[in-house]
Structure formats: structure tokens, C-alpha cells
N, C-alpha and C positions, 0 to 999 in steps of 0.2 A: 550575156552572162551576168548572173546575180552574184555579187561579191558579198560574202557573209563573214561575220565574226562569231566565234563560239564563246558564249559567256558561261564559264564555270564548268568544272568537272565534278561538282558536288553530287549530282544525281547518278544513280546506277545506270541510267539510260544514256548518259552523256556520250559514251563511246559509240553507242548505237547511232545516235544522231550524227556524230562526226562521220561514221561510215556511210550513213544514208546520204549525207551531203556530198561526200567524196564520190559516191557512185552515181550521183545525179549530174548529167551532162550540162545542166543549166545553172549549177551552183559551184562556186569556187571559194574555198576557205582561205581567208587572207590574214586573220588575226585571232589570237586567243586572249581572253581576260579571265581572271579568276579572283574571287575574294580572298583566296589563299595563294599569294604569289608563287610560292615554291611549287605548289601543285600545278599551277598554270604554266609556269616556265617549263616544267617537265613535259606537260602535254604538248605545248607549242613545239618543243624540240622533237617530240615523236612525230608530229604532223609536218614538220619542216616549214613552219610559219613563224612570224614574230610574235612575241608576247608583249602586251601592252598593260602596264600596271594601273593606268588611269582610265577608269570607266568613261568619264566624260570625254576623254580624248578618242575613245572608240566610237562613242555615239555621235560625236561631232565630226568624225572623219568623213569627208565627202566621197572618199573612195569606197566606203562601206554602204551597201544597199540594204542589208538585212542582218538580223541577229537571230541566233538560236540559243535559247535560254535553258540551262540545266542547273540553275542556282538553287540555294535553299528557297523553299516556297515563300517564306516571309519577305523575300526580296523582290518577288515577282511584280507587285503593284508599282512600286516606285521605278523600277527599271523599265517596265513596259511603257509607262506613261512618259518617261523621259525619252525613250527610244521613239515613240510615236511623235513626240514634239520635235524630234530631230529628223522626222520623215523616214524612219527606218521601218521596213516590214519586220514582223515578229513571228517566230515559231517558238512555242514554249511547252515544256512539260506540264502535265496536270499536277495539282488543280490550279486554276487561274489565280484565285485569291481566297482569303479566309472569310469574306463576307460578301453578301449580294451587293451591298452598297459599294464596296471596293471594286467588285467586278464591273459595276455600272460606270464607275469613274474611269476604269481602264478603257471600256468601250467608248465612252464619251471622247477620250483623247484619240483613240484609234480612228473613230469616225470623223472627228474634226480635222484630222490630218490626212485623211484618205489613204491610209496604209492598210495592208492586209495582216490580220492577226489569225494565226492558226493554233489551236490547242490540240495537243497530241492525244486523241481519243481513238486509237487504232482499231479497236474491236467493232467500231461502227462501219468499218470497211470490209470486215471478214465475211466470207461466203455464208457461214452459218447464220450470222445476223441478217444478211440480205434475204436468206430463205425464210427465216422466222418472220420477218416483216411481211414477206409475200404471202406466207401461210395465213397470217392474221388478216391482211387486207383482202385476200381472195375469199375469205369465209371458211377456209378448210377447218379452222378450229372453232368456228361459231363465236359465241360471246366469250371473251377471255374471263376466266374466273380466278385463276391463280397463276402467278409467275414467280419462279425461284431462280436465283443466280448465285453461284458460289465460286469464289476464287481465293485460294489459300495456298501457302507454302510453308516451308520449315525454316525461313530465314532467321528466326530468333532462337532456333534450337541448336546449340553448340554441342561439342563433345562433352563428356562428363567433366565437371569442374569449370567449364567455360561459361562466362556470363551470357554471351550471345552466340549466334550462328554466323552464317555467311553474309547476312545483311549488315552494312556498315553501322557502327555505333552511332553515327550522326543521324541515322533514321529514327532514333529514339529521343532526339532533342526536340521537345515540344515547341519551343520558341521558333525553331527553324521550320519544323514540319507542320505545325498546327494540329498534330494528332499522330495516330499510329496506323494500324492496319486498315482501318476503315477509310481514312482520308487518302491513303496511298493506294493500296491494292484494291480496296473496296470501291475506288472510283470507277473501275471497269463495270462491275455489276450495277452500280448506280446509274451510269449513263445509258447502259443497255436497257435496264428496266424502265427508265424514264422514257426512252424512245418507244419501246414496245407497248407499254401499258398506258401511256398517255399522262394526263395531268394528275399529279399527286395532290391529295388533300390533307393527309395526316401522316405522322411518323412516330413510331415508338421504337426505342433502341436500347440495347444493352451492350456496353463496351467493357470488356474484361481486361485486366492486367495480370495475366497468369504468371508472367515472368518477373513482375515488379520492376519493369524498366522505365516507368514514368509515363508511358503512353499505352493505349490499348493494343493488344496483340491478338485479340480474338473478339469478333463483333458480329452481332446479328441485328438487323433492322427490319421491322415490320412496317410496310407502307400500305396505306389505303389510297386507292385511285378514284377519281371522279366517276369512273364507269361502275364502281362497286367491286372491282377486282382487288385482290390482295396480293402483295408482293413480299417475298422473303429474300433479303440480301444478306449474304454471309461472306466474311473476309477474315483472314487470320495469318499470322506469322508463325503459328505453332502447330501446323498440321503436316505430318510427313506423308508424302505420296498422294496428296489430295488432288483429284482431277478437277479441271474447270468444268462446271456444269451450268447449263441454261435449260430450264424446263418451263414449258407453257402448257396450261391445261384450260380447256374451254368446253362449251356445251356440245360441240360436235367433234372434238378431237384433242389429241395430245401430241406435243412435239418435245422430243428429248435430244439434247445435245450434250455430248461428253467428249472433251478434248478433240473437238472437230468432227467427231462421228455424229451424224444426224439421222434420226428416224422419226417417222410420223405415222400416226393412226388416226383416221378420220372417217366419219360417216360419208364424206364425199369421195372416199377412195375405198375400193373393194379389196378384201383379202388381208385384213390385219395390218401389221406393221410394214411400212415401206421405207426404203432408203433412197432418197432422191439422188439423182445423178446430174452431172454437169452443172454444179453449183457455180454461180458467178460472184465475183467480188468487185470492190471499188478500188481505185488507186489509194495508196497509203497517204496518211495526212501530209507528210512533207512534199509528196508529189502533187497533191491537190493544192497546197500552198504555193508551190512554184508555178503551177499552171495559172492560178489566180493572179499572181504578180505579172506574169508575162502576157496572158491572154484575157485577163479580166473575167475569167469563169467563176461561177459561184460554187464554193466547196460544199460537199454534203454535210460536213461538220459545221454547226452553226453557233451563233451567239447564244441562242436558247439552250443548246446542249451544254455550253460552258457554264452559264449562270445557274441553270437548274441543277447541275452537279454540285456546285457550292451550296445551293439552297438546301438540298437533302442533307449534306454534311452538317450544315449549321443546325438544322432541325434535329438531326440524330444526336449531336453533341448536347444540345439543350435538353432533349428528352432524357438522355442518360443522367445528366447533371441534376435535373429536377425530379427524376423518377416518375415521369408521367408522359402521356401522349401529347404531342405538339401539333396544333392545327397550323397548316402552312399559311392560311389567310392572315394569321397573326404576325407573319414575318414578311420582309420585303419581297417583292416579286419583280419579274422581268418587266422593264418598261417597253 
């Protein structure tokens, strides 16, 4: 049994991770810590476990094997490095850190202490991603020319007269979050397109503040890949009813995914559009993390996925700030 401590209920996915851990027969929640003690005490009471106000006491506790982090993003680096130095395994909400250099420091500590770090990038385990990767790899789409991925919701749209919608006010705190819609929701389109399109070489971005909340709430990023393909990444907090969309266009075919519905048209397949059946998926990130700790297996979500997610975010922020295209060779890369 892996004894875990939950660190912070700051992120909207914190309760999901607590549920995932409770449902996993190999994980046992033993402690809660929160940078806001009142919130943490309430959460601990709901879960029926002790609250510990001292983070160092949690990380140095020999009874704790692993931690699950849902803190503000600006706390990730220091907490993860400290946890690794205390020989704790780490599961964390995306993004890993605000710079490639910080990500590398995190992995240096993780690798030096031989602990397992998992970044929650769940859409890399979904059946539509697995099929899209297979369609590319098998040649059904030919040479990829364009990839587009959109993920947006109405979290910043409140009722008339309200400043924000259902997304917590803290999600617009740039110091804690490092940004808005792109770094949070846009993470999913970024890591999906990174995987499917290959190495990116340049980024041009526009990050809008339509609600004036201090961070972007509507963003579009144009990515050029080494292969010559173009990528369009879209994310926002100000779109009502917007479906998740992942589209791949190539010289031999097109693949359209919308809210889990998959259809493909290819020169390799007769008869127009096809809806593939019996799609397969991979274990979710927390399950992969648990298996890595217990059995030493290699997760499908990798260090490169984590660092390249931050790399695209850094480039997009710089592109928007400077009003120009950013060449990724000018930024730090994965070691």
C-alpha cells in the first residue's frame, strides 16, 4: 500500500484526485496539507484524515510514501524538489513549472532521488488520442499538413452583473497561475499537438483579456513544426457550449474528433467517412503512476511531454508580449 498526502485543495481538480486516490486499491490517503489551513482542515475532516499545517512535517514523515499536488502552480517547483529530496513519489496537476529551466531542476531532483514523478496529462490516455496516433503512424493520413485542437468553456462568464463565472477567482491570479486560459485549459491542446505533430520550431500567439481579469481568457497559438505542418491551438474561458475538437489533415486523409466522436476519411479506406469501432485507451495518469511505483513500469506520459508543455507556454507568452513569432531554438530545450 502506498500512503499518500494530499497537498492543497487550490486547484479545481483536487477533489477529482482525492476520489481517484480513494478508488485506487493501492493508494491510501493519510494526511492533508493546504497553504490555506482553514480550507485544508475542512477537506481533511471531509476525508476523515488528519490535517497537518507544517509542510516540512508532511514531507519528512516516514509514514508518507507519496504526495498528490493540487497547489497554486507557482508552488510546484519548490514543493516537488523538496518532496523528491525527502524520497517521496510525486503526482502533480499541470503545468509542471513556469520555465524550462525550472522543469529541468525538478527532474534533476527527481532523478537524483530515484522517485517517480507523474504530471497529470490525461488526454494522452484517451481512446481518441490513441486512434489519432495510430492513424498518423500507419499512414492513413499521409503527411500531416495541419493540426487543430480547441478546448474552451464558459468559466469566466457569470450571470449579468457578476465579475466571473463558475471558475474560482484564484484562477485569475497571475502570480499563482502564471497565466490564464492558455496555461491552464490550453495545456491539453498543447500536449496533444506536441505529441501528434512532433517537434515544434516556432510559435506565434495572441492572448486576449476580454473580461479584463488580469490574465488571458481567450487565446490562439499558431505553431510551426519541424515537419512543415502547421498547428492551431485554441483555448478560452469565455465560450459557451464549445465542444472539444481535435482535427488532423494530411495528404491522404482527414481525422475529425469532437467530444469523443471520431471519424476518418482516407485514400487508404474506401467509402468516404468512417467511424472506427472498438477504440482502445490507456490507464489514467494516476494509475500509471501507481504502477510505476509498485512495479517499476514506464508510464506513457514522459519527461519530454512535461517539459515541452512548458516550452510552448513560455514561447506563446513571449510571442504575445513582444508581438512577434518566436523561434524555439532561441529558448531552452529538453536535456
